[in-house]
C-alpha positions, 0 to 999 in steps of 0.5 A: 870395567872391572873393579879391581881394575880402577884405581884406587882413590888417594888417603885423603880422598872419599871412595868415589861410585861402587867401591864405596858400597862393595869395601873392595880395597884396590891396593890388596889385591894380589898380583896374580889376580890381576893378570889377564885371563884370555887366550895363551899364546899357541906356542906355549902351554902352562902346567897347573904348577905354572910351568911353561912347556913347549907348544904342541905338535901341529903349531905354526912355526912362523919363522920356518915358514918365511924361510932364509930370504925373508929378512933380505931386502931384495924385493925379488926374493920376497916376491919369490917367497910370496908366490911359494907361500900362495902356492902352498895355500893353494894346494890345501884349498878344496875345490868344489866338483865339477857338478858344485860348479855348474850349480853354483854358475846356474844359482849366480846367473839366475840371480843376475838375471832376477836383478836386471829385471828388477831394475830394468823394470824399475827405470822403465817405470821410473822414465814412464812417471817422468813423461808423465808427470813432466812431459 
């Protein structure tokens, strides 16, 4: 936690911790210094003078995407809106080519066969071990 975020000690109390060493008076810190410096909202930009400008082009407007039926309580309208959004998102997907799918499928099958062989080998090994110990 930053020193400026800590509460100032009461006037009658002695400074506690690192504040005594640095001499930072928390009450003197300006309000602008206390503002968070993280990401700004995507829908607006700030100029060096502090003015707020409308968002950049390409920024998604959530209310426009939801459509007219989003505030409806009708479950069929909500499901229909959801399905339309799914189709829209699936149109954006870059699908793999046929060759890539074949290569990926062969890789998965080899991996599954390898893991199956390892587990089968361990199972047979433990079964023989149990028979030799208890059998």
